[in-house]
N, C-alpha and C positions, 0 to 999 in steps of 0.2 A: 558578253553574251551575244550570240549570233542574231542578226536581224531577221533571219529566216523565220523566226517565230511569228512575224507579222504576215507571212504569206501562206498561212494555213488555209485549208479548204474544208468543206463539209464532207462527211462520209455517210453514205447511204447503206452500203453493204460490203462485206469482205469479198464478195464475189467480183467486185469491181477491180480487185487487185489480183494479178496472176500469182499462182502458187509456185513462184520462182524466187530466187534470192533477190532479184530486182523488184519484183512485185511486193515481196514482204518488206523490203526496205522502204518502198513508197508508203505502204500502210503504216508502218511504225514511225516513220518520219513525220507523217501527218498527225499521228497521235501525240508525238513529242511536241510538235509546234503548237498544237491547240493547248496542251497542258502548260507550255511555257507562257503562252499568251494569258492564260488564266492565273498563272502564278506571278506575273510581272508586278502587279500592284502590291502584293504581299512582299515580294523581294525588295522593292524600293523602300517600303516602310521599314523593313527589317534592317536594311543597310544603314538607314538614318538612325535607327534605334541603337545599333551597335556603336556607331560613331558618337551618339549622345552618351552612351555608357562610358566610352573612353574619353569623352570631353573633346572630341575632334570634329569640328565642322558640323556639329549636330545641335549645338545650343542655339537658343533663340537669338541671342545677341549677335553671335557670329553670322547667323543666317541673314540678319538684317544689316550686316556690314559694319557693326559697331564694335566697340571695345569694352563691352559691358562685363559685369561680374556675374558668372554663372555658379549658382550653388547646386552642385551636382548631387542632389538627394537621390536621384535615380540609381547612381552607382552605389551609394551607401546602402540603399534598400535591397538592391540585388545581391550585394555581397553578404549582407546580414541574412537574407533569405536563403542563399545558397549554403552558407555555413550551418544554418538550422536544419536544412533538408538532407545534407550529405556531409558526414564528418568522419566516416570510417569505411574501409573496404568491407563489403557485405560478408556476413557469415551465412553460408548457404545451408538450409535445412531441408533435407529430403525425408519424407515420411510416407508410410503406407496409407493408401486410401482407406478411410473408416477406422484406422488404427486398431485392427483386429489383433488381439494379444496372441492368438494361437497360430497366426500366419508367420511362422519363423522364417520361411524362405523369402517372403516378401519383406520382412524386416531386414534380413541380411542383404537383400538386393538394394533396398533403400540406403543402407549404411554404405555399401560399396559405391553407389552413385554419388552419395554425399562426399565420400572421401575423394573421389576423382574430381568433382567440381571444386571442392575447397583446395585440393592440391594444385589445380590449374590456376586458381585465384592467387594462391601463395607464390607459385612459381612465376606468374606474370602479373604480379601486383601492380607494377607501375603502368602497364598497358591497360589493365582492367580499370584502374583508378582513373586513368586519362579518359577512357571511354565514358565512364559514368559522369565524371565532372564535365566533360564537353557536352554530353547529352543534356545534362541538367541546365548548363548555361544556355544552350540553344533554346531550351524550353522557356527559360525565364526572359530571354531577350527577344528572340524571333517568334517564339510560340510553338516550335516544333523540334523535338529531339528524336533521333533515330540511330539504331545500331543493328548490325547484321551479322549473322552466324554463317560460317562456311566450313567446308571439310577439306582438309589437305592430307595428302598421303605421298610418301616417298618409298620407292622400292628399287631393287637392283636385280639384274639377271645373274643367276649363279647356276653352276652345274647341279644336276640331280645326283645325290649320293646314294649308293647302295647300302645294304646291311653292314658291310665291312668298312664303310666310309670311303669307298672308291667311287669315282664318277661313273655313272651308268651311260652306256653307249646306245645310240639309236641304230636303226637298220642301215642307215647310210654311213655308219662308222663314226659319226660325229657325236660328241657328248650331248646328252639330253640337258636342256636348260629349263629353268623355271624362275618365276618372279618371286623374290624374297622381300617381305615387308621390312622396311627399315624403321619408319616412324609414321605416325598418323596423329592428327590433331583437329580440334574444332575451335579455331580462333574466333574472336569477336572483333568486328571492325566498326569503327565510328564513321558515320556519314554526315557531312556538313549539310545543314538545312537547305542550302542552295543547290545541292547536288542530288536532290530527290524530286521526282515527278510521279504523278499518278493519274489515273483516268478519272473522268467525271463521275461523281457519286455523291450520295447524301450522307452516308455513314460508312464505317469500316466494313460492315458485313457486305456491302454492295461493291467493294473495291474490285475493279476489273483487272487492273494491272498496276505494277509499280516499277519505276525505272531508277536505276542507280548509276550516277555518272562518276567515272574514274578517269584519271589523266595518265596517259602512257606516252613515253617518248618513242622515238623511231626504232631504237634497239628492241624495246619491249614488243612493239607491234611486229617487228620482223620475226622475233622468236616465236610469237604466238600464232600469227596468221600468214607469215611469209613476206618475202621482199617485195612482191608485186603490190600487195596491199599497203605496205609501209611507204612505198614510193608514191602512191596515188592519193593518200589521205592528206588532209589539210592540218597543219600544225600552227599553234599560236601560244603565246605566253600565258601562263595561268595567272589570273588576277585575284585580288583580295575580295573585291565586292562582286556579288552575283549579278547585280543589275547593270553593271558596266558592259559596254559592248565588246570589251576584250582587246580592242585595237589601240586604245589610248596608252601612251607610254607613261609609266608611273614607277617611282622608285620602289614601290612594294611589289611590283610584278616579278614573277619567277624568271630566272635566267634561262631556263630550259624551254624549248619549244615542244609542246605536247599536243596530242590529239585527244579530243573528248570522246570517250567510248561509253556508250550506254548499254547497260545490262538490264534487260527488261524481263520481268517475271509475269507471265500471263496466266491467270487463274482459270480462265475458261478452257484453255487447251492444256493446262498444266505443262507448259513448255517455257524454256528460257532462251531469249534471243539477244544477240550482240550486234550493234550497228554503230557506225560513226557518221555523224551528220556531215553531209557533203560527199560521202563515198556512196555510189549508187547501187551497192549490193549489200545484202545482209551478210555479216561476217561469219556467223555461226548460229546454229540452233540445236538445242538438246532437249530431250524429254526431262521430266521432273528429276533433277540431279540429286536432290536430298531426300525425296520420297517422304516428306513430312506429312503428318495427318492434317495439319492446317495449311499446307503448301507453302505459305510465306516463310522466308528465312528471317523475317523481322517480326517482333511483337507489334501490337497496335501502337501507332505513333504516340509519343508522349506529347500531346497536343493541347493547345490552350484555346479556350473560348470557342469551341466548335459548335455549330448549330446544324439542324437537319435540313436547312435550306441548301447548303453546299458544304461539303467536307473540305474545309480549308481553315487554317489557323488565323486567329486575330491576336496579335501580341497584347500582353497585359498593359504595356505602356500606353497603347492607344486609348484605353479606358480612362486614363488619368493624365493624358498629355496636356490638357488645358491647365490643370492645376500645377503641373511641373513648370510650364511656361510662365504662369502667373507668378510663381515663386521666384523664378529667374528675373522677371521684369521688376518685381519689387526689390529684389536684392541689388539690381543694377542701379535703381534710383537711390537706394540707401547708400551705395558706394559713392555715387556722384555727390550727394548731399554731405556725406562724411568728409569728402575732400574740401568742401566749403566751410566746414566747422574748424576754424583756426583763428588765432588772435591776429587780426589785421585791422588797420585803420589809417587815417590821414593826420598830418600834423602841419603846423605853420612852418613854412620853409625857412623863415628868418630865424626860427628858434633852433639853432644847430645843437644846442645842448640836450634837447629832448631826444634826438636821434642817437646822440652819444650815450645817453642813459639807457636806452633800450638795447643797443647793440653790445656795449661793453659789459653791462650787467654788474655794476659795482655793488659790493656788499658793505653795509654799514659805512657808507661814505656819502659826502655831500658834493654836489656839482655846483660850481659858482655860476651865477646868472648875472650877466651884464645888464645894466639899466633896469634895476629891480622895479622901479616905479612904473615903467612902461609895461613890464611883465605882469605887474599886478593889475594895471588898467585893462589889460587884455583877458582878464579872467584867470590868471595863474595857469597852473598845469592843465586844469580842466578846460580852459578856454583855448589852449594851444593844440589839443589832441581830440579827435573824434573817432571812436572805435566802430567797427562794423557791428550792427545790431544782430546778436546771436539768438535772442529769445525766440523769434519766429522760426529761424532755421532749425534750432534744436527741437522745438515743438513739432515741426513737420517730420523731423527724423524719428522722434519717438512714436509718432502716429504710424509712420511707415513700418517701423519695427513691430509694432503691435499687430498691424494688419498682416505682415509677413508671417508672424508666429501663428496667427489664427489660420492662415492659408495652409501652413505646414501641418497643423493639427488636422485640418480637413483632409489634406492629402494622405496623411498616415491612416486616418480612418477609412478612406476610400480604398487604399491599397492593402489594408489589413496589417500595417506595420505600426500600430499604436504603441505608446509607451507602456501600456499594460502588458503587451506581449513581450516587451523587453525586460519586464521584471521591475519597473520603477514604481515607487509609491506616489499616489496622487497627493497625499499630504502627510504630515508628521504623525497624525493620529490614526492612520490606517494600519491595521495589524497585518501580520504575515499571512494569516489564514484568509483574510479578505483578499489580499493581493493574489494568493494562489488560486482562489476561486475565480477571480476576475481574469487571471491569466489563462486558466483552463477554458473559460467560456470564450474569451477573446481570440484564442488561437484555433478556433474550429476550422477556419479556412486553411491555416498552416498545416493542421493535422490532416485535412483532406488532401492537400497537395503532397504531403509526405507519404501518405498511403498510395497515391497514384504513382509516385516515383518508385516506391517499393514494389508495387504491382508490375510496373514496367520492367524493373530489374529481375523480378521473379519470372515473368514471362520470357525474358531473354534467356535466363538460365534453363527454363523448361525446354526451349528450342535446342539449346546446347546439349541438354541431357538426351533429347530424342535423337539428335545427330550421333551422339556416342552410342546409343542403343542400336541404331540401324546400321552404322558403318564401321564401328570399331571391332576389331577381331577379339575373340575370347581371350587370347593371350595378352593383348594390350589391356583389356579390362581387368584381368587378374593382376597384372603387373602394376597398373596405375592405382588400383584400390588398396594394394599392400595388405591383403587379408591372409597371408600365409602364416601369420603368427596370432591370428584371432582365435578366440574360444569357439567360434562358429565355423572353423575351417572345413568341417565335414559338410556344411550346407552350401559352401561356395559354388560347387559345380551346378547345383540346381538353381542357385541365385543368378549365375551367369546366363543360364538358359532363359530364365524369366526376364532378365534385362534385354536379351537379344530378341525378345518378343514383346516390344513396347505396347502393342495393342492389348496384350493380356496383362502386362505388368500394371499399367495404369498408375504409374508412380506420379506423385505430386511434388513439384519443387516449390518450396515456400520460402520467401525472403521477407521476414517481418520488418515493418517500418523502423523498429528500434535498432535493427542491425546496421542500417545505412545512415541513420541520424547520429547526432552526438550521444554518446553513451551516458545514461543516467546511472552511475555506479550505485547510488543509494537505493534506487528502485530495484536494480538487479540484486543487490544484497538482500533487500526486503523480500523479494520474490523467492529467492533460494532459501532464506531462513524460514519463511512460511511453509515451504514444501517440506523441509527437513523436520520441522515441528510436527507436521501432519503425519509423516512417516514414523517418527518416534512414538507418537500417540497410538498409531495403529499397531506397531510392534509390541508396545507395552500391553495393549489389550489382547493381542493374539498369543502372547507368551503363556498366559494362564490356560488358554484353551489347548495349546499344544502340550502343556504339562499334564492336563487331565486326560487327553486323548492324543498320543503321539501320531496316530494315523491321520489326524487332521492337518499335519504339517504341509503336505503337498497342496491341499486346497487353500491353506492360508497363503502360501507363496504364489499360487495361481491368482488369487484375489489381489495380491500386491502387484503382480505383473499386469493384471488388467487395469488397475489404477495408474500404473506407471506408463502404460502404452499411450496414454493421452497427453503426455508431456513432451515438449520439444527436446531433441537430443537424447532420448532415452533408449535408442536402439542398441547401443553397445552394452549397457548395463542389463538390458533384457536378456542378452545372451548368457550372462552370468546367472540370472534367475532361472533360465532354462536348464542349465546344468544342475543347479540346486534342486529344482523340482524333480528332475530325472533321478538324482541320487536319493532324494527322500522317498520317491515312489518305489525304487528298488529296495530300499531299506524296509519299507512297510510290507512289501510282498514276501520278503524272506522269512521263513519260520524261525521262531526263537529256539535256540539250543538249550537243553536243560543244564542247569548249573548245580552240582552236588552241594556246594556250600550254601547256595541259596535255598536248595530243597531242605537241607538240615535246619537252616535258620527258620524256614517257613514251618517245618514240623514242630520245632521247639516253640515257636510263637503260637502254633495251633494248640499245643498241650497247655501252655500257660493260659491261653484264652479259655480253654475248657475248665481248668482248675478255678479260674476266677469266676466263671459262670456258675460252677457248683457252689463255691463260697457265697456267691450272691444269692443263689436260690435258698440255701440254708438260712442265711440271714433274713431273707424275706419271709420264710415260713415262721421263724422265731418271732419276728415283729408282728406277723399276722396273728399268731396265737395270743401273744400278749395283748394285742389290740382287742381281740374278741373277749378275753377275760375282763379287761377294763370296761368294755362296753356292757357286759352282763352285770358287773358290780354297780355301774352307774344306773342301769335300769332298775336293779333291786332297790338301791338307795332312793331313787325317784319314787318308786311305788310305796316304799315305807313312809316317805315324807308326805305323800298324798293321803295315806290312811291315817297317819297321826293328825294331820290338819283336819281331816273329816271328823275324827273322834272328838277333837277339841271343840270343834264347832257344835257337835251334837250336845256335848256336856254344857257348853255355854248357853245354848238354847234352853236346855232343861232347867238350868239354874235361873235363867231369866223368867221362865214360865212359873217355876215354884215360888220365886220371890213375888211375882205378880199375884199369884193366888193367895199367898199368905197376907199380902197387903190388903187384898180385897176382903179377906175373912176378918182381918183386924178392923178394918173400917166398918164392916157390917156389925161386928160385935159392939164396937164403940157407939155406933149409931143407935142400936137397939137399947143399949143402956141409957143413953141420953134421952131417948124417946120415952122410955119408961119413967125416968126421973122427972122429966119435964112435962110429961103428958098431963099430969094433974095441974101443974103450975101454969102452963102456957098453952092452954087450948086455943086462945086467940092468935097465938104466934105459930101454930103448927104448919100453916101453909108457907109462911116465910122460912121457917126452919127447914122444911122439906126442900124448898128451892135452893137454900144455901148448901144443904148436904149434896144435892144432886150436882150442883156446880163444882163442888170440891171433888166429887167422884169423877166427873168428866175430865177435870183438869189432870187428876192423877192418872187417868187412863191414857190421855193423850201423851203425857210425859213418858209413861211406860212404853207406849208404841214407838215414840221417837227414839228412846234409848235402844229398844230392840232393833230398829232399822239401822242405827249407827253401828251396832255390834255386827249385824249381818254384813254390812258393807266392808267393815274391816276384815272380817273373816274371808270374804270373797277376794279382796285385794291380795291377802296373804297367799291364798290358794293360787291365784294367777301368777304372782311373782315366783312362787316355787315352780310352777309349770314352765315359765319362760326360761329360768335358769337351767332347768333340767334339759329343755330342748336345745339350748345353746351348747351345753356340754356334750349332748349327743351328736350334734353337727360337727363339732370340733374333733370328736373321736372318729367319726366317719371319714372326715377329710384326711386325718393322719393315716387311717387304714388304706384309703385310696392311693395315697402317695407311696405307701409301702408296697402295695400290690403291683404298681407300674414296673415292668421289667426294665432293667438297666441295659444300655447299649454296650455290647462287649468291646473292650479296648483292642485296637489294631496292634 
């Protein structure tokens, strides 16, 4: 990197610089120097982080000059995170804004743009894949990923042909020439994080300018800006690290001598400038070459840990570097102590047999000992050998391993790479449902980063789509979209016009996070199955409606199309529905032609229906007359029963009264006889006899009254019972007559 970045000066006004190539170079060189000075701390950190990822000169032990053991968890975490975030070349989905079902031209335009973008991804899959993988890796390591869209076009000069295919001549007798388009494209270029500079700002919305550095050799400079410029600029070897000064010889340096060309996009003036640091003139200046609505040829940077104090990235490694270093320190100590954990000790030099026993390793054999008495006096084998004490060393080793594992757990929690997110069970009693719930909760940060990457990819494709809309010819759009065999071929011309007016089209390019991450085939299958079940239920319900009223078929299909318009990738099948709706509308509008056979069948059915109606009316009249006769007979019987019961009651009452009167007369006669017979004999007992007679008379009267009341009650109950039965029979007869009088529905 050129040391010119340290020589930057303050800028007060653009008027301090002349409006000449030299003045513009001075202005932009100062902007570049100031931006380099601001980016230097980030560049140095990022170079160390990349080396740490690769295990080259970045680990703590190597920085300290030691030969320690580095447990490169950073590399493992970045690889795991990268595979989770990007596993497939993206499937680009272009849809109409608001998904209006009746906007057929917009639907076809969206389908054409989707075909062109996906065709480009399929044809240049390796390049697109490399761009996305490189951008993602830059984001995970240095904290910033960037990719840029450009427009290329090739043409040739050919004679203008007349109606008969002959070249047309000009007034000077020479053939008229015109430029013929050969090919055009909108490629996507990856830019290394160290080759990007931008002006001072606090957020993306305030971005004043962005500079892209490219490296060109002398031949390329000569072809683009001439030999004079190529001879005057300074060349140097391209280096791997951005923070190096570029002059130090290294085996990783490029063999080519190249010039650093800066392409600067200024949003304030909507112009593009080209300069080479050290060459005192601006090479070239153009107005807005892509004419994009957002001006920038790049989407917002895929940036990490940015704040509103200054728009600059902070790599994720910086947030957890102390824990990474601590893990390496503990692992180095574990490695050193592990080397000390071995069977070693000292022995009596005079006891040569002990050394022989340890080295030769006899199995089931005895080694002779000379002077056994002296050997026993010295304590035997235990007195001749002293082993290195291992208990304290092993205890320290176990303690270090425990602390290291705890530190790794804290590191995984800090970085978001916990075992829960990797699908591991905490214990054997944990169920799969619990693990899935914990994984879903624990992967919130991963999901957020995945959505950011998908948004970056979608914004990049949005810019590519706008470049196609503004610069591709209608012939190229028609050819690339391959719509000549589509069911919507008649809408293609209007769709191309809409695409060529991007401000009116307002197409939206959408890349879902699932399309760039690892595919969950089970979830995809479940989603499609659920949708097909919903469509099947709807069609089953709509079939009965169409059967009752065929005119409702277009409305049923339109309702299905309205529901389908909200689903991803539904634009092509909507064209089929449009044809079905159009056909059903024409069918409902056409008048039905009379069918003689159908008319005869209808007349026959009408006659049969009238005959059945006449039979039903006769039957109903017959039943009605019979019911009326039955009712009259029932009424007469009821009246006869009532009169008979009344007469019986009168006769019974007369009999009771006659019997009572005869009894009274009999008693009076007997009493008078007794009085006359006893009057002379019992004058003294006359009062007593009278009392007795009166008592007997009263008793007989009470009994007669009771008997009369009992008979009256029985008679009343009988009359009531007869009335209830008659009323029930009457109601039953009326119900039957009502059922008979109800007209029957004629059979179809």
